PyMOL Python script that loads the backbone (N, CA, C, O; Angstrom):
from pymol import cmd

cmd.read_pdbstr("""\
ATOM      1  N   MET A   1       7.926   6.593   3.499  1.00  0.00           N
ATOM      2  CA  MET A   1       8.262   5.206   3.315  1.00  0.00           C
ATOM      3  C   MET A   1       7.765   4.775   1.811  1.00  0.00           C
ATOM      4  O   MET A   1       6.744   5.236   1.300  1.00  0.00           O
ATOM      5  N   ARG A   2       8.544   3.922   1.240  1.00  0.00           N
ATOM      6  CA  ARG A   2       8.235   3.501  -0.015  1.00  0.00           C
ATOM      7  C   ARG A   2       6.963   2.622  -0.025  1.00  0.00           C
ATOM      8  O   ARG A   2       6.694   1.831   0.879  1.00  0.00           O
ATOM      9  N   ILE A   3       6.193   2.829  -1.141  1.00  0.00           N
ATOM     10  CA  ILE A   3       4.844   2.195  -1.308  1.00  0.00           C
ATOM     11  C   ILE A   3       4.981   0.703  -1.240  1.00  0.00           C
ATOM     12  O   ILE A   3       4.182   0.051  -0.567  1.00  0.00           O
ATOM     13  N   ASP A   4       6.079   0.057  -1.991  1.00  0.00           N
ATOM     14  CA  ASP A   4       6.156  -1.409  -1.914  1.00  0.00           C
ATOM     15  C   ASP A   4       6.415  -1.767  -0.663  1.00  0.00           C
ATOM     16  O   ASP A   4       5.772  -2.744  -0.279  1.00  0.00           O
ATOM     17  N   LYS A   5       7.261  -1.217   0.210  1.00  0.00           N
ATOM     18  CA  LYS A   5       7.471  -1.651   1.530  1.00  0.00           C
ATOM     19  C   LYS A   5       6.244  -1.559   2.477  1.00  0.00           C
ATOM     20  O   LYS A   5       5.981  -2.457   3.276  1.00  0.00           O
ATOM     21  N   PHE A   6       5.466  -0.364   2.339  1.00  0.00           N
ATOM     22  CA  PHE A   6       4.393  -0.144   3.161  1.00  0.00           C
ATOM     23  C   PHE A   6       3.394  -1.247   2.963  1.00  0.00           C
ATOM     24  O   PHE A   6       2.839  -1.819   3.901  1.00  0.00           O
ATOM     25  N   LEU A   7       3.178  -1.535   1.611  1.00  0.00           N
ATOM     26  CA  LEU A   7       2.100  -2.565   1.419  1.00  0.00           C
ATOM     27  C   LEU A   7       2.383  -3.933   2.001  1.00  0.00           C
ATOM     28  O   LEU A   7       1.482  -4.675   2.392  1.00  0.00           O
ATOM     29  N   LYS A   8       3.723  -4.248   2.043  1.00  0.00           N
ATOM     30  CA  LYS A   8       4.231  -5.416   2.875  1.00  0.00           C
ATOM     31  C   LYS A   8       4.088  -5.353   4.276  1.00  0.00           C
ATOM     32  O   LYS A   8       3.543  -6.253   4.915  1.00  0.00           O
ATOM     33  N   VAL A   9       4.583  -4.262   4.815  1.00  0.00           N
ATOM     34  CA  VAL A   9       4.522  -4.084   6.416  1.00  0.00           C
ATOM     35  C   VAL A   9       3.182  -3.919   6.797  1.00  0.00           C
ATOM     36  O   VAL A   9       2.881  -4.395   7.891  1.00  0.00           O
ATOM     37  N   SER A  10       2.279  -3.337   6.127  1.00  0.00           N
ATOM     38  CA  SER A  10       0.923  -3.215   6.500  1.00  0.00           C
ATOM     39  C   SER A  10       0.029  -4.627   6.254  1.00  0.00           C
ATOM     40  O   SER A  10      -1.102  -4.790   6.711  1.00  0.00           O
ATOM     41  N   ARG A  11       0.649  -5.460   5.569  1.00  0.00           N
ATOM     42  CA  ARG A  11       0.070  -6.822   5.232  1.00  0.00           C
ATOM     43  C   ARG A  11      -1.059  -6.633   4.216  1.00  0.00           C
ATOM     44  O   ARG A  11      -1.909  -7.520   4.128  1.00  0.00           O
ATOM     45  N   VAL A  12      -1.129  -5.600   3.483  1.00  0.00           N
ATOM     46  CA  VAL A  12      -1.986  -5.428   2.316  1.00  0.00           C
ATOM     47  C   VAL A  12      -1.647  -6.501   1.267  1.00  0.00           C
ATOM     48  O   VAL A  12      -2.515  -7.217   0.768  1.00  0.00           O
ATOM     49  N   ILE A  13      -0.386  -6.573   0.969  1.00  0.00           N
ATOM     50  CA  ILE A  13       0.201  -7.699   0.054  1.00  0.00           C
ATOM     51  C   ILE A  13       1.167  -8.358   0.800  1.00  0.00           C
ATOM     52  O   ILE A  13       1.868  -7.749   1.608  1.00  0.00           O
ATOM     53  N   LYS A  14       1.274  -9.679   0.579  1.00  0.00           N
ATOM     54  CA  LYS A  14       1.938 -10.573   1.419  1.00  0.00           C
ATOM     55  C   LYS A  14       3.519 -10.327   1.437  1.00  0.00           C
ATOM     56  O   LYS A  14       4.192 -10.188   2.458  1.00  0.00           O
ATOM     57  N   ARG A  15       4.003 -10.299   0.072  1.00  0.00           N
ATOM     58  CA  ARG A  15       5.396 -10.096  -0.088  1.00  0.00           C
ATOM     59  C   ARG A  15       5.890  -8.802  -0.800  1.00  0.00           C
ATOM     60  O   ARG A  15       5.227  -8.298  -1.707  1.00  0.00           O
ATOM     61  N   ARG A  16       6.993  -8.310  -0.397  1.00  0.00           N
ATOM     62  CA  ARG A  16       7.508  -7.036  -1.092  1.00  0.00           C
ATOM     63  C   ARG A  16       7.645  -7.151  -2.539  1.00  0.00           C
ATOM     64  O   ARG A  16       7.329  -6.256  -3.323  1.00  0.00           O
ATOM     65  N   THR A  17       8.147  -8.328  -2.879  1.00  0.00           N
ATOM     66  CA  THR A  17       8.341  -8.473  -4.464  1.00  0.00           C
ATOM     67  C   THR A  17       7.040  -8.395  -5.153  1.00  0.00           C
ATOM     68  O   THR A  17       6.984  -7.802  -6.230  1.00  0.00           O
ATOM     69  N   LEU A  18       5.947  -8.955  -4.621  1.00  0.00           N
ATOM     70  CA  LEU A  18       4.613  -8.907  -5.210  1.00  0.00           C
ATOM     71  C   LEU A  18       4.151  -7.522  -5.209  1.00  0.00           C
ATOM     72  O   LEU A  18       3.555  -7.117  -6.207  1.00  0.00           O
ATOM     73  N   ALA A  19       4.358  -6.711  -4.176  1.00  0.00           N
ATOM     74  CA  ALA A  19       4.028  -5.196  -4.144  1.00  0.00           C
ATOM     75  C   ALA A  19       4.780  -4.435  -5.298  1.00  0.00           C
ATOM     76  O   ALA A  19       4.289  -3.565  -6.017  1.00  0.00           O
ATOM     77  N   HIS A  20       6.036  -4.913  -5.338  1.00  0.00           N
ATOM     78  CA  HIS A  20       6.923  -4.229  -6.351  1.00  0.00           C
ATOM     79  C   HIS A  20       6.518  -4.488  -7.722  1.00  0.00           C
ATOM     80  O   HIS A  20       6.602  -3.600  -8.569  1.00  0.00           O
ATOM     81  N   GLU A  21       6.059  -5.716  -8.007  1.00  0.00           N
ATOM     82  CA  GLU A  21       5.558  -5.996  -9.413  1.00  0.00           C
ATOM     83  C   GLU A  21       4.109  -5.407  -9.645  1.00  0.00           C
ATOM     84  O   GLU A  21       3.739  -5.092 -10.776  1.00  0.00           O
ATOM     85  N   ALA A  22       3.376  -5.284  -8.630  1.00  0.00           N
ATOM     86  CA  ALA A  22       2.017  -4.555  -8.878  1.00  0.00           C
ATOM     87  C   ALA A  22       2.103  -3.115  -9.211  1.00  0.00           C
ATOM     88  O   ALA A  22       1.319  -2.573  -9.989  1.00  0.00           O
ATOM     89  N   CYS A  23       3.173  -2.442  -8.544  1.00  0.00           N
ATOM     90  CA  CYS A  23       3.504  -0.994  -8.934  1.00  0.00           C
ATOM     91  C   CYS A  23       4.019  -0.854 -10.341  1.00  0.00           C
ATOM     92  O   CYS A  23       3.555   0.010 -11.086  1.00  0.00           O
ATOM     93  N   GLU A  24       5.042  -1.746 -10.752  1.00  0.00           N
ATOM     94  CA  GLU A  24       5.518  -1.846 -11.940  1.00  0.00           C
ATOM     95  C   GLU A  24       4.448  -2.004 -13.114  1.00  0.00           C
ATOM     96  O   GLU A  24       4.607  -1.489 -14.220  1.00  0.00           O
ATOM     97  N   ARG A  25       3.351  -2.764 -12.758  1.00  0.00           N
ATOM     98  CA  ARG A  25       2.362  -2.961 -13.741  1.00  0.00           C
ATOM     99  C   ARG A  25       1.263  -1.934 -13.685  1.00  0.00           C
ATOM    100  O   ARG A  25       0.193  -2.085 -14.274  1.00  0.00           O
ATOM    101  N   GLN A  26       1.579  -0.842 -12.925  1.00  0.00           N
ATOM    102  CA  GLN A  26       0.635   0.289 -12.791  1.00  0.00           C
ATOM    103  C   GLN A  26      -0.739  -0.212 -12.145  1.00  0.00           C
ATOM    104  O   GLN A  26      -1.818   0.298 -12.446  1.00  0.00           O
ATOM    105  N   LYS A  27      -0.616  -1.130 -11.341  1.00  0.00           N
ATOM    106  CA  LYS A  27      -1.942  -1.434 -10.506  1.00  0.00           C
ATOM    107  C   LYS A  27      -2.075  -0.660  -9.308  1.00  0.00           C
ATOM    108  O   LYS A  27      -3.134  -0.809  -8.697  1.00  0.00           O
ATOM    109  N   VAL A  28      -1.224   0.136  -8.839  1.00  0.00           N
ATOM    110  CA  VAL A  28      -1.304   0.867  -7.625  1.00  0.00           C
ATOM    111  C   VAL A  28      -1.165   2.359  -7.955  1.00  0.00           C
ATOM    112  O   VAL A  28      -0.310   2.841  -8.699  1.00  0.00           O
ATOM    113  N   THR A  29      -2.133   3.025  -7.292  1.00  0.00           N
ATOM    114  CA  THR A  29      -2.189   4.577  -7.396  1.00  0.00           C
ATOM    115  C   THR A  29      -2.172   5.221  -5.821  1.00  0.00           C
ATOM    116  O   THR A  29      -2.761   4.793  -4.828  1.00  0.00           O
ATOM    117  N   ILE A  30      -1.371   6.289  -5.941  1.00  0.00           N
ATOM    118  CA  ILE A  30      -1.464   7.153  -4.675  1.00  0.00           C
ATOM    119  C   ILE A  30      -2.069   8.480  -4.907  1.00  0.00           C
ATOM    120  O   ILE A  30      -1.508   9.281  -5.656  1.00  0.00           O
ATOM    121  N   ASN A  31      -3.200   8.768  -4.299  1.00  0.00           N
ATOM    122  CA  ASN A  31      -3.983   9.999  -4.493  1.00  0.00           C
ATOM    123  C   ASN A  31      -4.099  10.266  -5.944  1.00  0.00           C
ATOM    124  O   ASN A  31      -3.816  11.337  -6.481  1.00  0.00           O
ATOM    125  N   GLY A  32      -4.611   9.031  -6.627  1.00  0.00           N
ATOM    126  CA  GLY A  32      -4.976   9.286  -8.062  1.00  0.00           C
ATOM    127  C   GLY A  32      -3.865   9.177  -9.096  1.00  0.00           C
ATOM    128  O   GLY A  32      -4.110   9.066 -10.297  1.00  0.00           O
ATOM    129  N   LYS A  33      -2.629   9.214  -8.587  1.00  0.00           N
ATOM    130  CA  LYS A  33      -1.471   9.121  -9.520  1.00  0.00           C
ATOM    131  C   LYS A  33      -0.883   7.712  -9.458  1.00  0.00           C
ATOM    132  O   LYS A  33      -0.773   7.146  -8.371  1.00  0.00           O
ATOM    133  N   VAL A  34      -0.492   7.118 -10.628  1.00  0.00           N
ATOM    134  CA  VAL A  34       0.094   5.875 -10.744  1.00  0.00           C
ATOM    135  C   VAL A  34       1.476   5.998  -9.915  1.00  0.00           C
ATOM    136  O   VAL A  34       2.231   6.965 -10.014  1.00  0.00           O
ATOM    137  N   ALA A  35       1.705   4.835  -9.052  1.00  0.00           N
ATOM    138  CA  ALA A  35       2.868   4.757  -8.185  1.00  0.00           C
ATOM    139  C   ALA A  35       3.845   3.887  -8.592  1.00  0.00           C
ATOM    140  O   ALA A  35       3.536   2.714  -8.803  1.00  0.00           O
ATOM    141  N   LYS A  36       4.965   4.261  -8.737  1.00  0.00           N
ATOM    142  CA  LYS A  36       6.273   3.524  -8.936  1.00  0.00           C
ATOM    143  C   LYS A  36       6.597   2.727  -7.594  1.00  0.00           C
ATOM    144  O   LYS A  36       6.110   3.064  -6.515  1.00  0.00           O
ATOM    145  N   PRO A  37       7.416   1.696  -7.739  1.00  0.00           N
ATOM    146  CA  PRO A  37       7.644   0.995  -6.384  1.00  0.00           C
ATOM    147  C   PRO A  37       8.475   1.933  -5.455  1.00  0.00           C
ATOM    148  O   PRO A  37       8.435   1.686  -4.250  1.00  0.00           O
ATOM    149  N   GLY A  38       9.178   2.920  -5.867  1.00  0.00           N
ATOM    150  CA  GLY A  38       9.838   3.801  -4.976  1.00  0.00           C
ATOM    151  C   GLY A  38       9.173   5.038  -4.585  1.00  0.00           C
ATOM    152  O   GLY A  38       9.738   5.921  -3.940  1.00  0.00           O
ATOM    153  N   SER A  39       7.840   5.092  -5.026  1.00  0.00           N
ATOM    154  CA  SER A  39       7.071   6.333  -4.627  1.00  0.00           C
ATOM    155  C   SER A  39       6.931   6.379  -3.057  1.00  0.00           C
ATOM    156  O   SER A  39       6.823   5.358  -2.378  1.00  0.00           O
ATOM    157  N   THR A  40       6.942   7.520  -2.598  1.00  0.00           N
ATOM    158  CA  THR A  40       6.736   7.777  -1.117  1.00  0.00           C
ATOM    159  C   THR A  40       5.177   7.828  -0.771  1.00  0.00           C
ATOM    160  O   THR A  40       4.369   8.478  -1.433  1.00  0.00           O
ATOM    161  N   VAL A  41       4.876   7.103   0.287  1.00  0.00           N
ATOM    162  CA  VAL A  41       3.469   7.233   0.701  1.00  0.00           C
ATOM    163  C   VAL A  41       3.685   7.920   2.051  1.00  0.00           C
ATOM    164  O   VAL A  41       4.722   7.754   2.691  1.00  0.00           O
ATOM    165  N   ALA A  42       2.518   8.820   2.532  1.00  0.00           N
ATOM    166  CA  ALA A  42       2.602   9.467   3.800  1.00  0.00           C
ATOM    167  C   ALA A  42       1.300   9.285   4.400  1.00  0.00           C
ATOM    168  O   ALA A  42       0.375   8.888   3.690  1.00  0.00           O
ATOM    169  N   GLU A  43       1.105   9.550   5.734  1.00  0.00           N
ATOM    170  CA  GLU A  43      -0.135   9.520   6.488  1.00  0.00           C
ATOM    171  C   GLU A  43      -1.117  10.478   5.725  1.00  0.00           C
ATOM    172  O   GLU A  43      -0.751  11.590   5.344  1.00  0.00           O
ATOM    173  N   GLY A  44      -2.368   9.996   5.526  1.00  0.00           N
ATOM    174  CA  GLY A  44      -3.397  10.672   5.080  1.00  0.00           C
ATOM    175  C   GLY A  44      -3.564  10.452   3.343  1.00  0.00           C
ATOM    176  O   GLY A  44      -4.465  10.980   2.691  1.00  0.00           O
ATOM    177  N   ASP A  45      -2.639   9.679   2.843  1.00  0.00           N
ATOM    178  CA  ASP A  45      -2.655   9.416   1.434  1.00  0.00           C
ATOM    179  C   ASP A  45      -3.805   8.454   1.013  1.00  0.00           C
ATOM    180  O   ASP A  45      -4.094   7.569   1.818  1.00  0.00           O
ATOM    181  N   ILE A  46      -4.419   8.520  -0.033  1.00  0.00           N
ATOM    182  CA  ILE A  46      -5.303   7.423  -0.480  1.00  0.00           C
ATOM    183  C   ILE A  46      -4.689   6.519  -1.533  1.00  0.00           C
ATOM    184  O   ILE A  46      -4.233   6.881  -2.618  1.00  0.00           O
ATOM    185  N   VAL A  47      -4.751   5.248  -1.028  1.00  0.00           N
ATOM    186  CA  VAL A  47      -4.011   4.222  -2.077  1.00  0.00           C
ATOM    187  C   VAL A  47      -5.064   3.360  -2.686  1.00  0.00           C
ATOM    188  O   VAL A  47      -5.975   2.957  -1.962  1.00  0.00           O
ATOM    189  N   GLU A  48      -5.026   3.041  -3.937  1.00  0.00           N
ATOM    190  CA  GLU A  48      -5.872   2.220  -4.563  1.00  0.00           C
ATOM    191  C   GLU A  48      -5.149   1.101  -5.271  1.00  0.00           C
ATOM    192  O   GLU A  48      -4.238   1.423  -6.033  1.00  0.00           O
ATOM    193  N   ILE A  49      -5.447  -0.187  -5.111  1.00  0.00           N
ATOM    194  CA  ILE A  49      -4.835  -1.235  -5.761  1.00  0.00           C
ATOM    195  C   ILE A  49      -5.843  -2.098  -6.530  1.00  0.00           C
ATOM    196  O   ILE A  49      -6.933  -2.462  -6.088  1.00  0.00           O
ATOM    197  N   ARG A  50      -5.357  -2.366  -7.691  1.00  0.00           N
ATOM    198  CA  ARG A  50      -6.454  -3.177  -8.532  1.00  0.00           C
ATOM    199  C   ARG A  50      -5.897  -4.656  -8.650  1.00  0.00           C
ATOM    200  O   ARG A  50      -4.766  -4.868  -9.087  1.00  0.00           O
ATOM    201  N   PHE A  51      -6.724  -5.641  -8.250  1.00  0.00           N
ATOM    202  CA  PHE A  51      -6.431  -6.959  -8.331  1.00  0.00           C
ATOM    203  C   PHE A  51      -7.396  -7.583  -9.316  1.00  0.00           C
ATOM    204  O   PHE A  51      -8.520  -7.891  -8.920  1.00  0.00           O
ATOM    205  N   GLY A  52      -7.068  -7.770 -10.456  1.00  0.00           N
ATOM    206  CA  GLY A  52      -7.967  -8.419 -11.484  1.00  0.00           C
ATOM    207  C   GLY A  52      -9.118  -7.320 -11.563  1.00  0.00           C
ATOM    208  O   GLY A  52      -8.903  -6.136 -11.822  1.00  0.00           O
ATOM    209  N   GLU A  53     -10.296  -7.840 -11.318  1.00  0.00           N
ATOM    210  CA  GLU A  53     -11.488  -6.976 -11.429  1.00  0.00           C
ATOM    211  C   GLU A  53     -11.833  -6.369 -10.188  1.00  0.00           C
ATOM    212  O   GLU A  53     -12.769  -5.570 -10.148  1.00  0.00           O
ATOM    213  N   ASN A  54     -11.199  -6.654  -9.204  1.00  0.00           N
ATOM    214  CA  ASN A  54     -11.409  -6.008  -7.735  1.00  0.00           C
ATOM    215  C   ASN A  54     -10.583  -4.922  -7.546  1.00  0.00           C
ATOM    216  O   ASN A  54      -9.477  -4.963  -8.085  1.00  0.00           O
ATOM    217  N   THR A  55     -10.932  -3.830  -6.804  1.00  0.00           N
ATOM    218  CA  THR A  55     -10.175  -2.829  -6.393  1.00  0.00           C
ATOM    219  C   THR A  55     -10.293  -2.608  -4.845  1.00  0.00           C
ATOM    220  O   THR A  55     -11.367  -2.680  -4.247  1.00  0.00           O
ATOM    221  N   VAL A  56      -9.102  -2.335  -4.260  1.00  0.00           N
ATOM    222  CA  VAL A  56      -9.082  -2.144  -2.801  1.00  0.00           C
ATOM    223  C   VAL A  56      -8.629  -0.670  -2.726  1.00  0.00           C
ATOM    224  O   VAL A  56      -7.632  -0.288  -3.339  1.00  0.00           O
ATOM    225  N   ARG A  57      -9.443   0.220  -1.898  1.00  0.00           N
ATOM    226  CA  ARG A  57      -9.181   1.536  -1.647  1.00  0.00           C
ATOM    227  C   ARG A  57      -8.920   1.879  -0.192  1.00  0.00           C
ATOM    228  O   ARG A  57      -9.763   1.486   0.615  1.00  0.00           O
ATOM    229  N   PHE A  58      -8.003   2.473   0.202  1.00  0.00           N
ATOM    230  CA  PHE A  58      -7.759   2.747   1.588  1.00  0.00           C
ATOM    231  C   PHE A  58      -6.997   3.987   1.833  1.00  0.00           C
ATOM    232  O   PHE A  58      -6.341   4.477   0.914  1.00  0.00           O
ATOM    233  N   ARG A  59      -7.032   4.544   3.025  1.00  0.00           N
ATOM    234  CA  ARG A  59      -6.409   5.705   3.548  1.00  0.00           C
ATOM    235  C   ARG A  59      -5.287   5.125   4.482  1.00  0.00           C
ATOM    236  O   ARG A  59      -5.460   4.164   5.231  1.00  0.00           O
ATOM    237  N   VAL A  60      -4.041   5.871   4.335  1.00  0.00           N
ATOM    238  CA  VAL A  60      -2.927   5.437   5.307  1.00  0.00           C
ATOM    239  C   VAL A  60      -3.092   6.358   6.493  1.00  0.00           C
ATOM    240  O   VAL A  60      -3.119   7.586   6.425  1.00  0.00           O
ATOM    241  N   LYS A  61      -3.203   5.602   7.624  1.00  0.00           N
ATOM    242  CA  LYS A  61      -3.519   6.217   9.032  1.00  0.00           C
ATOM    243  C   LYS A  61      -2.185   6.324   9.776  1.00  0.00           C
ATOM    244  O   LYS A  61      -1.934   7.326  10.445  1.00  0.00           O
ATOM    245  N   LYS A  62      -1.332   5.310   9.670  1.00  0.00           N
ATOM    246  CA  LYS A  62      -0.113   5.345  10.363  1.00  0.00           C
ATOM    247  C   LYS A  62       1.003   4.664   9.615  1.00  0.00           C
ATOM    248  O   LYS A  62       0.763   3.678   8.918  1.00  0.00           O
ATOM    249  N   ILE A  63       2.193   5.148   9.736  1.00  0.00           N
ATOM    250  CA  ILE A  63       3.388   4.556   9.145  1.00  0.00           C
ATOM    251  C   ILE A  63       4.411   4.117  10.174  1.00  0.00           C
ATOM    252  O   ILE A  63       4.862   4.903  11.007  1.00  0.00           O
ATOM    253  N   SER A  64       4.790   2.762  10.091  1.00  0.00           N
ATOM    254  CA  SER A  64       5.806   2.264  11.022  1.00  0.00           C
ATOM    255  C   SER A  64       6.731   1.362  10.340  1.00  0.00           C
ATOM    256  O   SER A  64       6.274   0.656   9.440  1.00  0.00           O
ATOM    257  N   GLU A  65       7.972   1.287  10.644  1.00  0.00           N
ATOM    258  CA  GLU A  65       8.945   0.348   9.961  1.00  0.00           C
ATOM    259  C   GLU A  65       8.627  -1.111  10.220  1.00  0.00           C
ATOM    260  O   GLU A  65       8.659  -1.948   9.317  1.00  0.00           O
ATOM    261  N   HIS A  66       8.289  -1.422  11.604  1.00  0.00           N
ATOM    262  CA  HIS A  66       8.071  -2.778  11.841  1.00  0.00           C
ATOM    263  C   HIS A  66       6.872  -2.920  12.816  1.00  0.00           C
ATOM    264  O   HIS A  66       6.856  -2.274  13.864  1.00  0.00           O
ATOM    265  N   VAL A  67       5.930  -3.712  12.494  1.00  0.00           N
ATOM    266  CA  VAL A  67       4.659  -3.871  13.092  1.00  0.00           C
ATOM    267  C   VAL A  67       4.285  -5.277  13.303  1.00  0.00           C
ATOM    268  O   VAL A  67       4.554  -6.108  12.436  1.00  0.00           O
ATOM    269  N   ARG A  68       3.687  -5.603  14.385  1.00  0.00           N
ATOM    270  CA  ARG A  68       3.129  -6.897  14.660  1.00  0.00           C
ATOM    271  C   ARG A  68       1.914  -7.054  13.909  1.00  0.00           C
ATOM    272  O   ARG A  68       1.298  -6.079  13.478  1.00  0.00           O
ATOM    273  N   LYS A  69       1.529  -8.291  13.728  1.00  0.00           N
ATOM    274  CA  LYS A  69       0.317  -8.758  12.894  1.00  0.00           C
ATOM    275  C   LYS A  69      -0.970  -7.852  13.384  1.00  0.00           C
ATOM    276  O   LYS A  69      -1.684  -7.197  12.625  1.00  0.00           O
ATOM    277  N   GLU A  70      -1.100  -7.943  14.676  1.00  0.00           N
ATOM    278  CA  GLU A  70      -2.340  -7.340  15.328  1.00  0.00           C
ATOM    279  C   GLU A  70      -2.227  -5.829  15.138  1.00  0.00           C
ATOM    280  O   GLU A  70      -3.307  -5.247  15.038  1.00  0.00           O
ATOM    281  N   GLU A  71      -1.120  -5.084  15.070  1.00  0.00           N
ATOM    282  CA  GLU A  71      -0.997  -3.659  14.887  1.00  0.00           C
ATOM    283  C   GLU A  71      -1.174  -3.291  13.396  1.00  0.00           C
ATOM    284  O   GLU A  71      -1.519  -2.147  13.098  1.00  0.00           O
ATOM    285  N   ALA A  72      -0.952  -4.206  12.475  1.00  0.00           N
ATOM    286  CA  ALA A  72      -0.916  -3.884  11.031  1.00  0.00           C
ATOM    287  C   ALA A  72      -2.409  -3.235  10.660  1.00  0.00           C
ATOM    288  O   ALA A  72      -2.511  -2.215   9.977  1.00  0.00           O
ATOM    289  N   GLU A  73      -3.405  -3.867  11.131  1.00  0.00           N
ATOM    290  CA  GLU A  73      -4.730  -3.277  10.915  1.00  0.00           C
ATOM    291  C   GLU A  73      -4.937  -1.929  11.044  1.00  0.00           C
ATOM    292  O   GLU A  73      -5.704  -1.323  10.295  1.00  0.00           O
ATOM    293  N   GLU A  74      -4.193  -1.295  12.114  1.00  0.00           N
ATOM    294  CA  GLU A  74      -4.280   0.005  12.451  1.00  0.00           C
ATOM    295  C   GLU A  74      -3.596   0.970  11.455  1.00  0.00           C
ATOM    296  O   GLU A  74      -3.740   2.181  11.620  1.00  0.00           O
ATOM    297  N   MET A  75      -2.890   0.512  10.475  1.00  0.00           N
ATOM    298  CA  MET A  75      -2.126   1.272   9.641  1.00  0.00           C
ATOM    299  C   MET A  75      -3.027   1.819   8.595  1.00  0.00           C
ATOM    300  O   MET A  75      -2.742   2.928   8.145  1.00  0.00           O
ATOM    301  N   ILE A  76      -4.170   1.140   8.105  1.00  0.00           N
ATOM    302  CA  ILE A  76      -4.867   1.526   7.187  1.00  0.00           C
ATOM    303  C   ILE A  76      -6.412   1.695   7.587  1.00  0.00           C
ATOM    304  O   ILE A  76      -6.854   1.199   8.623  1.00  0.00           O
ATOM    305  N   GLU A  77      -7.149   2.382   6.750  1.00  0.00           N
ATOM    306  CA  GLU A  77      -8.589   2.541   6.930  1.00  0.00           C
ATOM    307  C   GLU A  77      -9.246   2.238   5.616  1.00  0.00           C
ATOM    308  O   GLU A  77      -9.086   3.045   4.701  1.00  0.00           O
ATOM    309  N   ILE A  78     -10.031   1.066   5.408  1.00  0.00           N
ATOM    310  CA  ILE A  78     -10.602   0.792   4.074  1.00  0.00           C
ATOM    311  C   ILE A  78     -11.666   1.848   3.837  1.00  0.00           C
ATOM    312  O   ILE A  78     -12.384   2.263   4.747  1.00  0.00           O
ATOM    313  N   LEU A  79     -11.743   2.276   2.557  1.00  0.00           N
ATOM    314  CA  LEU A  79     -12.775   3.220   2.124  1.00  0.00           C
ATOM    315  C   LEU A  79     -13.931   2.564   1.283  1.00  0.00           C
ATOM    316  O   LEU A  79     -14.858   3.257   0.862  1.00  0.00           O
TER     317      LEU A  79
END
""", "prot")
cmd.dss("prot")
cmd.show_as("cartoon", "prot")
cmd.util.cbc("prot")
cmd.orient("prot")
């Protein structure tokens, strides 16, 4: 799954356009490499997102195309 879509579906970032912009501004890394909006993310990958001075780091546990709000929390594990 594309990283910009995953960030939206997992509700890490509210809108896909914001996820897309974060990737273009090199704020997102997958396994230590800068991610482009179309970069593929897989289960077990470590994703890091920089929001200003804060950084969020998590492991991808599950990938699904459509998820309910309650199930979105099960898609990632905060590190």
